[in-house]
N, C-alpha and C positions, 0 to 999 in steps of 0.2 A: 364410395371409392375415391371421390374427389378429396375427401378429408385425409384418407390414407396417403394419397399421392402428395398432398401438401405437407403432411408430417414427414414423409420420406425426404422431400426437398429440404425441409428445415434441418433434419438430422445431417444430411449431406453437407449443407452449407456450414453448419456449426463445426462439423468434424474436419472437413477439408479446407476450412478457412486458413488453417495453419499448414504451411508447406511441409513442415517436419512430419505431419501425420501422413501425407502422401508417400513420403520416403519410408516411413515406418510400415505402412500397410502394404505397399507394393514393391518396395526395395528390399526389405528384410527377408522375404521368402527366397530371394535370389542369392542371399548370402550362403545358403546351404549348398548351392552349386559350386561356389568358389571353395568352400571348405572341402567338398568332395574331391575337387581337382587337386587341392593341396595334399590330401591324404592318399589319393590313388593315382595322381598324375604321373608319378615317377616309377610306377610299378610294372613297366613294360618288360619284355624279354631282353636278355643280354647275350652277347657273343662270348663264348668260352675261348680263351687264347691258350693254345698249347704249343710248347716248344719241342722240336724234334732234333735229337743229336744222333745221326746215323753213322756209326763206325763200320758197319758191315758192307753196305753198298752192293749186296747181291740181289738177284731178282726178288726173292721172297721179302727181304727187308724193304726194297724199293716199293713193292706192291703194298706192303703194310703202311708205308708213309702215304701212298696214294689213297688208300682206303680212308685214312684219318682225314685227309684233305677233302674227301667227298662227303663227310658227315656234315649235316646242316647244323648251323649255330656253333660251329667249331672253326676257328681260324688257326691255321698251322703256320708256325714260324721255324725255319731251319736255323739251328744254332751251332756254335762251337762249344766244346767242353768248358772253355774258360769263361764263357758268358752266362753259364747257368745261374750261379749264385747272384750275380748282379741283377739279372732279369727277374728272378723270383723275389728278391728282397725289395726291389723297387716297385713291385706290383704290376709290372708290365705283362707278366705271364701268370696264368693260373696254375699251370703245372708243366713239367718237362718230362718227356719220354726219351730214354736213352736206349738205343739198340746197339749192344756191344758186338764185337767181332765173334762170330760163331752163332749168332742169332738164327740165321737162315739154316745152318746145319742142325741146330737143336730142333727146329720145327720139322725139318725133313726126316729126322730120326725118330720123331714122336716123343721127345723129351724136352719140352719147351724150357727155355732159360735165356740168360744173357740179355735180359730186358729189365729196366728200372723205371719206375714212375715216382717222381719227386714233386711234392707240393707243400706249401706252407699254409694252405687254406683248408687242409683236412680232408676227411673221407667224403665230404659232400661233393667235392670237385673230382677227386680220383675215382670215386664210385661211378660217376656219370661216364667218364672215359673208359673205365674198365668194362662196363656193361656192353659197350660196342666193340672194344678192341678184343676182349677175351672170347667173345662169341665168334668173331672173325678168325682168330687164331685157332680155335677149336676145329673149325672147318678145314683149315690148312693142315692141322695135325692128322685128321682123318685121311686126307689125301696123301700125306707123307707116309702113313702106315700102309695104305693101300699100294703105294708105289714102292714099298720096301726099301726106301732110301735112295732110289735111283732118280737122279735129277732130271734126266730126259723124260722118263715116264711121268714124273711129277709135273713137269712143265706142260705136257700134253693134257694131263687130267685137269690141271689148273685152267688151261685155256678153254677146255670143254665146260668147266664149272662156270667160268665167266660168261660163256656164250650159250648157256643152257636155255632151252625153249621156255621153261617156266620162269616167270618173273614175279618178284615181290614188289608190289606197288604200295606206296604209303600215301595216305591222305591226311592232311593237316586239318584238325578241327579248330574252329575259331574259339578262343577262350572268351566266354561270355561273363565270367565271374566279375571281371573288373567293371564292366558297364552296369551289371546288376547291382553291385555294391554301391557304385556312384548313384544310381537311381534310388536305391533304398535309403541311402543317407540323405539325399536331397528331399525325398518325400517325407522322411522322418522329421527333418527340420521344418518343412512346410506344415506338417501336422501340428507341431508345437506353435508355430506362428499363427495358424488359424485359430487355435485355442485361445491364444492371448488376444487376437483381434476380436473374437466373439465376446470375450470377457470385457474388453474395452467398450464395445457398443452396448452391451447389456448394462454396463455400469452407468451409462448415460441416464437410464431410468431413475436410479437412486440419486444421481447428482441433481437431476431436475426436480426431484421431490425435495431435496435439501434447499435448493434456491427458490422453491415455490412455483417454478414454471409449470410443473406437472399439474398442480391443482388449478392454476389459472386456465390451462388448456381444457381441463375437465369442466370448467364453468361455461364452455362453449358447447356447440352440438357434438364435439368430439368426446367419446367415452374411453374408458380405460382399455377396452378390448381393441379399439382401433389404434390406440397409442402403442400398445405392446405389439400388435400385428405389424405396424409400420416399422418398429424397431427390428423385428425379426426379418422382415423383407430387406431392409437395408443391410442387416448383418449377412444375410444369405447372398445378396448381390455382390457385396464386397469380397466375400470368400470365394465365390465362383470366379470373380475377376482375378483374384490371387491365383487360383488353380490354373486358369487359362494362360495367364502371363507366365507362370513358372514352367508349365509344360511346353509352351511355345519356345521359351528360352532354352530349355533342356534339349528339345528336338531340333529346332531350326538354327539356333545360334551356336550351341556347343556340340550339336550333332551326336548326342548320346543316345544309344539304342536302349530304350526302356524295356524291350522284349514284351511289351504290352501295347496294344493299339491306343492311340490318343483318346478315343472316346471311352474305352473301357477304363483307362486310368482316371479320366475325368469323372466318370460315373461313380466309381468307388469313392473318390474324394468328395464328391457332392453328397453322397450318402453320409459320409463322416461329418460334413459340415452341419447337417441336421443335429447330429450328436453334440457337436461343439456348441451350437446355439442353445440346445436344451440344457447342457451342463452349465453354461455361463448364466442362464436365467435362474437355474436352481441355486447356484452359489449366491447370486444377487438377492434372491428371495430370503436367504438366511442372514444377510448382512443388515446392520442397522445404520450404516453410514458408508460413504464412498471409500473411506480409508480402510474400513474393515472388509469391504467388498474386494478391494485391490489385494489386501493381505490374503484373503481366502483364495483368490485366483492364483497367486504365486504359490501358496501352500499346496494347492491341488495340482495345478497344471505341470509344473516342472518335475516333481517327483513321479507323477504317473507316466509322463513321457519317458523318463529315465527307466522306470521299471518295465514299460511296455516294449522297449527295444527300439526307440526312435533314433538312438545314436550308436548303438552297437547291437549285434545279433543276440537274441534272447538265449540262444544255445550256450553262450559262454558264461551265463549267470548260473548260480547254484539252483538245484532242483526246486527248492522251496520258493525261491524268487520267481522261477518260471511258472509255478502254479499261481502266484499272485498276479502275474501278467495276464492270465486268462480272464481276469475281472476288469481289464482295462480296454475300453473301446479302441484306443490307439493300436493295441496289439492285434485286434481282429482286423483292423484296416490294413495293417502291414502284412498280416498273414494272407489276406485275400489277394493282395498285390503279388506276393511271392508265389502263390498257387497259380495265378494267371501267368506269371513269368515261366513257370514250369510246364505250361501248355494245357492246363485244365480249362475246360469250357466255362464261359461266363455263367451260363444257366445252371451248371452243376454246383455252383457255390451259393446256392439259395440259402443254405443254413447260415453262412457267414453274414449275408445281408439281413436275414431275419434277426440275428443277434444284434447287429448294429442298429436296426430299426427298434428293437426292444429297448436298447440303451436309450435311444432318443425319446421314445414314448415314456419311459420311466422318468427321465429327467424332466420332461415337460409336465407330466402329471404332478410331480412333487412341486415344481415351480408354481403351477396353477393353484395348488392347495395352499402353499405358503403365502402367495400373494393375496389370496382371498381371506386368509386369517390375519394378515398384517396390513390392514388398510387404515390403521389409526393415524389420523393427521398429526397428532401430537408427537408421534415418534420422530418427526423431522423438524420440529420447532427448535 
């Protein structure tokens, strides 16, 4: 145990002697948070600005204007006819509703008309306003028909309608898509950085074989198993620190709701860290030099992260590519997190964890086999 601790201290000392490595290992994971804010930071709700030109000024028209003013996320501005074109073309208003003379009479007689909706932003804007306005006018038309065109009777019925015992209550649901998207993109970027970090630490093995440090260490009571175990432990501790730092910044500094508890998110990512270490050791075992090891890491890490959906949802990719993603451990990590965000219990996702552990075991077994077959000292002379 003392030898393993000494080796770990040595690896820490060599790695973090350079300050740029501290920034790379613990600063780069935070870049994903800033990227998420750039992508999703300005995607909040907006206020719809509606201009009203009321030429009628009768009770039904005035009540219609009042109804529009009471709609949430709609700001009503009273206009003159001459101001319509200027307000629309300058983008100050999204649409303008004009109530012509005779509007109230048309509603009272059950033949709605004398109303115009103008917008240069298309049906996306007018459709939203019409969905509220036309439903309200339909109710008034029913009252007008029941009153048979009599204004006094209509006013009585309308007052009863407004003061009805039954009430429609509306509850606003919090939009969680934005925070979930930010969390998933941040975690996707962290997964990629963890993979590169694991690759860099595993590459130390082959670098020390090239400079003969590895073989000098083996001439001491230290054996190859202790050396590799120390490398794995350093790798794991650095990645766990990356996970904790990133999650703390996400939750405590930026106050992003991950919709998953801190410990559950950390547990999933720690399981993935075993996969990352196993994959990096496997790639190093196939390399004959540090340069080839670095090339293998880049060749495998970046494309697999792209295909697994670390930077965009897998659903937007073609079906054939989605099937390929099933063979990526990054995909299973992200899928596990998404299922936890949907409210599934941690224990019910045992299959996902078994698949991740299977990836890790397979990578470690391949690495052990290759290392045992590639022990020729002359390969690094």
